[in-house]
C-alpha positions in Angstrom: 0.0 0.3 0.1 1.3 3.7 -0.8 0.2 6.6 1.3 1.0 10.2 1.0 1.5 12.4 3.3 1.0 15.8 2.2 2.4 18.3 4.8 5.6 18.4 6.6 5.1 20.2 9.8 4.8 18.9 13.3 1.8 16.9 12.3 2.7 15.5 9.3 6.6 14.0 10.0 4.7 12.3 12.8 2.4 10.7 11.0 4.5 9.7 8.2 7.8 8.7 10.8 5.3 6.8 13.1 3.5 4.6 10.6 6.8 3.8 8.6 8.6 3.0 11.7 5.3 0.4 12.8 4.4 -0.5 9.4 8.0 -0.7 7.0 6.0 -2.8 4.6 3.7 0.4 4.0 5.2 3.0 0.8 5.3 6.1 3.3 6.3 9.1 1.2 6.0 12.8 2.8 5.4 16.0 0.5 7.0 18.9 1.4 5.0 21.8 0.1 7.2 24.9 0.9 4.2 27.1 0.4 2.9 25.9 3.6 4.3 27.5 6.6 3.9 26.5 10.4 2.5 28.6 12.3 5.2 28.2 15.2 2.6 28.1 18.3 0.6 25.4 20.2 4.2 24.4 22.1 3.1 22.3 24.7 2.5 18.6 24.5 -0.5 16.1 26.1 0.7 13.6 29.0 0.8 11.0 26.7 3.3 12.0 24.7 6.2 10.4 26.8 4.8 6.8 25.7 4.4 7.7 22.2 7.6 9.0 22.2 9.0 5.9 23.3 6.9 3.7 22.0 6.0 4.7 19.1 8.3 6.8 17.5 10.8 4.4 19.3 13.1 7.1 20.6 14.4 6.2 23.6 16.8 8.7 24.3 14.4 12.1 25.4 17.7 14.1 25.9 18.9 13.9 22.2 15.4 15.3 20.6 14.8 17.6 23.0 18.3 19.5 22.7 17.3 19.9 19.1 13.5 21.3 20.1 14.7 23.0 23.1 12.4 21.0 24.6 11.7 21.6 28.5 10.4 19.0 30.9 6.6 20.1 31.9 5.2 18.7 35.1 1.8 20.9 35.1 0.0 24.4 35.2 0.0 27.2 36.7 -3.7 28.5 36.3 -4.2 32.8 37.5 -7.4 35.2 37.5 -9.0 31.6 35.5 -12.3 30.8 37.2 -12.2 33.2 40.2 -10.6 36.6 39.9 -7.3 36.9 42.3 -7.1 32.9 42.3 -4.2 31.2 41.4 -4.3 28.0 41.4 -0.7 25.4 40.5 -1.3 21.4 39.3 0.6 18.5 37.8 -0.9 15.3 35.9 -1.9 12.8 38.5 -2.6 9.6 36.4 -6.1 8.3 37.0 -4.8 4.8 38.7 -7.4 1.8 39.9 -7.7 1.9 43.3 -6.2 -1.8 43.1 -2.8 0.0 42.5 -3.2 0.2 46.1 -3.0 -3.3 46.5 -0.4 -4.3 44.0 3.4 -4.1 44.4 3.5 -0.2 42.9 6.0 -1.4 40.6 6.3 1.7 38.8 6.9 -0.2 35.5 3.3 -1.5 36.0 1.2 1.7 36.2 0.1 1.8 32.3 -2.2 -1.0 33.8 -3.8 0.2 36.4 -4.8 3.5 34.4 -8.1 3.7 32.9 -8.1 -0.6 33.2 -8.1 -2.9 36.4 -12.2 -1.4 37.4 -13.0 -1.9 40.5 -16.2 -1.2 42.5 -13.6 1.0 45.1 -13.0 3.3 41.9 -10.0 5.2 41.0 -7.5 7.1 43.3 -8.9 10.4 41.8 -11.9 9.1 43.0 -11.4 8.0 46.2 -9.8 11.7 46.9 -13.0 13.3 45.6 -15.3 11.5 47.9 -12.7 11.7 51.0 -12.2 15.2 49.8 -16.1 15.5 50.3 -15.9 14.3 53.7 -14.0 17.0 54.6 -12.1 14.0 57.4 -8.6 14.6 56.7 -8.8 18.8 56.6 -6.2 19.8 54.7 -4.4 17.3 53.8 -6.6 16.3 51.3 -7.7 19.8 50.2 -5.7 19.2 46.7 -4.8 15.6 44.8 -1.8 17.0 43.8 0.6 16.4 46.7 0.0 13.3 47.1 -1.1 11.6 43.4 1.3 14.0 41.4 4.7 12.7 41.7 6.2 16.3 39.8 3.7 18.5 42.0 6.7 19.3 44.5 9.2 19.9 41.6 7.1 22.8 40.5 6.8 24.1 44.1 10.5 24.3 44.7 11.4 24.9 41.0 13.8 22.2 40.4 14.6 19.0 38.2 13.1 16.4 37.8 16.6 14.8 36.9 19.1 15.3 39.2 23.0 16.4 38.9 24.1 12.7 38.9 21.3 11.9 35.5 19.2 9.9 38.1 15.5 9.7 37.3 13.2 11.2 39.4 9.6 10.4 39.1 8.1 6.9 39.7 7.7 6.4 36.4 10.1 7.0 32.8 6.5 7.7 30.7 4.7 9.4 32.4 3.5 12.0 34.9 5.8 14.8 32.7 5.0 15.7 29.1 6.9 18.5 27.1 6.9 21.9 25.8 8.7 21.9 22.3 10.1 24.8 19.7 7.2 23.9 16.7 8.9 25.3 14.5 11.5 22.5 15.1 9.8 19.4 16.3 8.8 18.3 12.9 12.3 18.4 11.3 13.8 16.7 14.5 11.2 13.6 14.1 12.5 13.5 10.4 15.4 12.8 10.7 15.5 10.7 13.9 13.1 8.6 12.9 11.1 9.4 9.8 14.2 9.5 7.2 16.2 6.6 8.3 13.0 4.1 8.7 12.6 5.1 4.8 9.8 7.5 4.9 10.5 9.4 1.0 10.6 13.0 0.9 8.9 14.7 -2.1 9.0 18.5 -2.2 6.5 20.1 -4.4 3.4 22.8 -4.3 0.1 21.1 -5.0 -1.3 23.3 -7.6 -4.7 20.9 -8.2 -6.6 17.8 -6.2 -8.2 15.7 -9.0 -10.9 14.0 -7.1 -13.3 10.6 -8.8 -16.3 10.2 -6.4 -15.2 11.0 -2.3 -11.8 9.6 -3.7 -8.8 11.5 -4.6 -7.4 10.3 -7.9 -3.8 11.7 -8.3 -2.2 15.3 -7.2 -0.9 17.6 -10.0 2.3 20.2 -8.7 3.3 23.5 -9.9 6.2 21.9 -12.2 3.9 19.3 -13.7 4.6 16.5 -12.1 1.7 14.0 -10.7 1.5 11.9 -7.6 -0.7 9.2 -6.9 -1.1 7.2 -3.7 -4.0 4.5 -2.1 -4.2 6.6 1.0 -3.7 10.3 1.2 -3.1 12.1 4.4 -4.1 16.0 4.6 -1.6 17.7 7.1 -1.7 21.3 6.0 -2.9 22.9 8.9 -5.7 25.8 8.2 -5.0 25.4 4.4 -6.9 22.2 4.2 -5.4 21.7 0.7 -6.6 17.9 0.0 -9.7 17.9 1.9 -11.7 20.9 1.2 -11.9 19.1 -2.2 -13.9 16.0 -0.1 -17.7 15.6 0.9 -16.0 15.9 5.1 -19.0 17.8 7.2 -17.9 20.7 8.9 -19.0 20.7 12.6 -18.7 24.6 14.0 -18.4 25.4 17.8 -20.9 28.5 18.8 -20.2 31.5 18.7 -18.5 32.2 22.1 -15.6 29.8 21.4 -13.0 31.8 21.3 -11.7 32.4 17.1 -8.0 34.9 17.6 -4.8 35.2 19.6 -2.0 37.1 19.4 1.2 35.7 19.6 4.8 36.7 20.2 7.9 35.0 21.4 10.4 36.1 24.1 13.6 35.2 24.6 15.7 35.0 27.7 18.5 36.9 28.7 19.7 35.7 32.2 17.8 37.7 34.7 14.3 37.8 35.8 12.8 40.7 34.5 12.8 39.6 31.0 10.5 36.6 30.5 10.4 34.0 33.2 13.8 31.6 33.5 12.6 27.7 32.2 10.1 26.8 34.4 8.0 23.2 34.4 4.8 25.2 34.8 2.9 26.1 31.7 0.8 29.0 32.7 -2.4 30.6 31.9 -3.7 33.8 33.1 -6.9 35.2 33.1 -7.1 38.4 31.2 -9.8 40.8 30.8 -11.7 39.7 27.5 -9.9 36.1 27.0 -6.7 34.0 28.5 -3.3 34.5 27.8 -0.4 31.6 28.2 3.5 31.3 29.0 5.1 28.7 27.5 8.8 27.6 28.9 10.8 26.6 26.4 14.7 26.2 26.9 15.9 29.0 25.3 12.5 31.5 24.9 9.0 31.2 25.8 6.2 31.1 23.3 3.5 33.9 24.9 -0.1 34.5 23.2 -3.5 36.3 24.4 -6.6 34.2 23.2 -9.5 36.6 22.3 -13.3 36.2 20.3 -13.3 38.8 17.6 -17.1 38.5 17.9 -17.1 39.8 21.8 -14.0 42.3 22.0 -13.4 43.0 17.6 -10.5 45.5 18.4 -7.6 43.9 18.3 -5.9 47.6 19.3 -7.6 46.8 22.0 -5.9 43.5 22.6 -3.0 44.4 21.5 -2.7 47.5 24.5 -3.8 45.3 27.2 -1.5 42.2 27.0 1.7 44.5 26.0 1.0 46.1 29.5 0.6 43.0 31.6 3.6 41.7 29.5 5.8 44.8 30.8 7.9 47.6 29.2 11.3 44.7 29.4 9.3 42.3 27.0 8.0 44.8 24.2 10.8 43.9 21.7 9.2 41.9 18.5 5.6 42.4 17.0 2.9 40.8 17.9 1.4 38.6 15.3 -2.1 37.6 14.7 -3.7 34.3 14.1 -7.2 33.4 13.4 -9.6 30.5 12.9 -13.1 28.8 12.6 -13.3 27.1 15.7 -14.8 23.8 15.2 -13.7 20.7 13.5 -14.9 17.7 11.0 -16.8 15.1 12.1 -14.7 12.9 9.8 -11.2 11.9 10.1 -11.6 10.1 6.7 -13.8 10.4 3.2 -13.1 8.0 0.5 -9.0 7.4 0.2 -8.1 10.2 2.6 -7.7 11.0 6.5 -6.8 14.4 8.1 -4.7 15.1 10.8 -3.5 17.8 12.6 -4.7 21.4 11.9 -6.6 20.8 8.8 -8.7 18.0 10.8 -9.9 20.9 13.3 -9.2 23.4 16.0 -11.1 25.1 18.7 -8.9 26.8 21.4 -5.1 26.5 21.8 -6.1 25.3 25.8 -4.7 21.6 26.0 -3.1 21.0 22.6 -6.3 19.4 21.5 -5.6 18.8 17.9 -2.0 17.1 18.2 -3.2 15.0 21.2 -6.4 14.0 19.3 -3.9 13.1 16.2 -1.0 10.8 18.2 -4.5 9.2 20.2 -5.5 8.2 16.6 -2.0 7.3 15.3 -1.3 5.2 18.3 -4.2 3.4 18.2 -4.8 2.6 14.6 -1.0 1.1 14.8 -1.3 -0.7 18.0 -4.8 -2.2 17.6 -3.2 -4.0 14.0 -6.1 -2.3 11.7 -3.3 0.3 10.0 -1.2 -2.9 9.1 -4.5 -4.8 8.0 -5.7 -1.3 5.6 -1.7 -2.1 4.0 -3.4 -5.9 3.9 -6.8 -5.9 2.8 -8.2 -3.1 0.4 -11.6 -4.4 1.7 -10.8 -3.3 5.2 -11.2 0.4 4.2 -14.8 0.7 4.9 -14.3 -0.6 8.7 -11.6 1.3 9.1 -13.4 4.5 8.5 -16.6 4.0 10.0 -14.2 2.7 13.4 -12.1 6.0 13.1 -15.0 8.3 12.1 -17.0 7.2 15.1 -13.9 7.4 17.7 -12.8 10.6 16.1 -16.0 12.6 16.6 -15.8 11.6 20.5 -12.2 12.6 21.4 -13.7 16.3 19.8 -16.9 16.4 21.1 -15.2 15.5 24.6 -12.4 18.4 23.9 -15.7 20.9 23.2 -17.4 19.9 26.9 -13.9 20.0 28.6 -13.3 23.9 27.1 -16.8 24.9 27.9 -16.2 23.9 31.6 -12.8 25.3 31.2 -14.5 28.7 30.5 -17.9 28.6 31.4 -17.5 27.7 34.8 -16.2 30.7 36.4 -16.8 32.9 39.3 -16.0 36.3 37.2 -18.0 38.7 36.0 -15.9 41.7 36.3 -15.8 42.3 32.6 -18.3 41.6 29.6 -16.0 38.9 28.5 -16.3 36.8 31.3 -20.2 37.7 32.3 -21.0 36.2 28.9 -19.1 33.1 30.0 -21.0 32.5 33.3 -24.4 33.8 31.6 -23.7 30.6 28.6 -22.6 28.5 31.6 -25.4 28.3 33.8 -28.1 28.2 30.3 -26.1 25.4 29.2 -26.2 23.9 33.2 -22.5 23.5 32.4 -21.7 22.2 36.1 -24.7 19.7 35.8 -23.3 17.9 33.1 -20.0 18.1 34.6 -21.2 16.9 37.9 -23.1 13.8 35.6 -19.3 12.6 34.9 -18.5 12.6 38.2 -21.7 10.8 39.1 -21.3 7.8 36.2 -19.8 4.7 36.6 -19.4 3.6 33.1 -18.2 7.0 31.6 -16.7 5.1 28.0 -19.8 4.1 27.6 -21.8 6.9 28.2 -19.4 9.7 27.0 -16.6 7.8 25.1 -13.7 9.2 27.8 -12.8 8.4 30.9 -9.8 10.6 31.4 -11.7 14.0 31.6 -11.8 13.7 35.9 -8.5 15.6 36.4 -9.8 18.5 34.0 -13.1 18.7 35.7 -10.6 18.4 39.4 -8.9 21.1 38.4 -11.8 23.5 37.5 -13.7 23.0 40.5 -10.2 24.0 42.6 -10.3 27.0 40.5 -14.0 27.5 41.1 -13.5 26.9 44.9 -16.5 24.3 44.5 -17.3 20.6 45.4 -17.8 17.8 42.8 -20.4 15.6 43.6 -19.3 12.9 44.9 -18.3 9.4 42.5 -20.2 6.3 42.7 -18.1 4.2 44.4 -18.2 2.8 48.3 -14.9 3.0 49.7 -14.0 0.1 52.6 -11.9 1.1 55.5 -8.8 -1.1 54.0 -8.6 0.7 51.2 -9.3 4.1 52.7 -6.8 3.5 55.0 -4.2 2.9 52.0 -5.0 5.4 50.2 -4.1 7.9 53.1 -1.0 6.2 53.7 0.1 5.9 50.0 -1.1 9.6 49.8 1.3 10.9 52.8 4.3 8.6 51.7 3.9 9.9 47.9 4.0 13.6 49.4 7.1 13.3 51.6 9.2 11.2 49.5 8.1 13.5 46.4 8.5 17.1 48.7 12.4 15.7 49.6 13.3 15.1 45.7 12.1 18.0 44.6 13.6 20.0 47.6 17.2 18.4 46.7 17.4 18.6 43.1 19.0 20.7 41.1 17.4 24.5 40.2 15.6 24.9 37.3 17.3 28.2 36.4 20.6 25.8 36.3 19.4 22.2 34.7 18.9 23.0 31.0 21.9 24.6 30.4 23.9 21.5 32.5 21.6 19.3 30.8 22.1 19.8 27.3 26.2 20.3 27.8 28.4 17.1 27.3 29.5 17.4 31.2 25.8 16.0 31.8 26.4 12.9 33.2 23.4 10.4 31.8 23.7 11.2 27.9 21.3 8.8 27.0 18.6 9.5 29.2 
């Protein structure tokens, strides 16, 4: 089977490299169209990425690709003025492990067996935390789930590294509990260099002039220099240009008019002081602004920054720019703000005829939570590890079942992220500006808080919602709002409660000691990327 990926950005190289490495018999070509430029934003990765890089891309040494991408480790996020004016809530990733983990050997190598698996009547650790927190029996100890359930929490508090100066890994698992921030303009090329080309992805340069279709299928691509390219399967990774799929009957879903649709962005480079940007942090930051929210993503050499807003609510871009420049401060005035705009929504299908789509071409709602790249890796991982991509390559008649399965799963992913974003912005206490008044009003009209609690109360979340992994988000929202979620539908035995508290206290103590004694971040990355670092292959 021949598979042609159009687009050489992050999604393009990720797709081509992942498929070729794991299905070497598939003839994979990547068409690099120089007219398609990377937008250079979207610089934070989701929590499943370390395992994906290790298992699917085979990048056992994270240091090598991280150095080339100016990447940093991300252990969590910091939220300020999001939900409640004046509130600051810091988070770290807490994998939602089954309560059976408390009765196991707790070997870090088996942690994935207990994440969303090993179903138990006593639920998961996050569910146990919700119910014990609501009961108030343990007071301030369970005020937040992160100190005892998230390995990275105290590394964020102390601003220290998750690798010590001897090169030892300090988190329980080397593939869980953290993610990465990266330079979006570099990581696609790095994946191509380290995985794509070495495993046999063919790279062709050319500009697509026209797409020739036959019914719901693509017949061929005509390039501007007169060449013709044909393939069995086409993959559109051309970003907002949607160069292939706009010629096919993909069905678009538009989000409502209250979803953000614009951003002003710019990089800010470190100068070694505390004034110019922030020195590297291990938390991405979100700030509630007057007319939306802003982000700060710390890389090894700079931060990625942006102010996300809704031009239908605040159409004056100059007003947003003035507000954002004042927020950034005069020391960060160098460089122009760049305006990005998009139509918030997604295609209900990932595949029509013989054409698939990934990345920004598939859809984009809001920069919060890196949703579109998260969906790309989830779908690629499922296609590869289930054997479906291999079956498709060997049996052309499987294409209909393949389309139906992944169109259904893809729609579930987008529907879930749409609900997640609604909870993030519309379960708010803020009424100090017109933007936040509108968000709160829409949330109340849509009963956002009630359906969040409906998710918490539901036992079989996969069947009803198509997603088991949204508890972490909803706990964060509740923490920012200062509200209690409803109890989860579980029964906690005295033994499990005791084991949970013992586990929580043990992890809290161990992780705080590790974090307090680790390297300050301001010194870490220069050392990590130097020849003096003692573990070059970590």
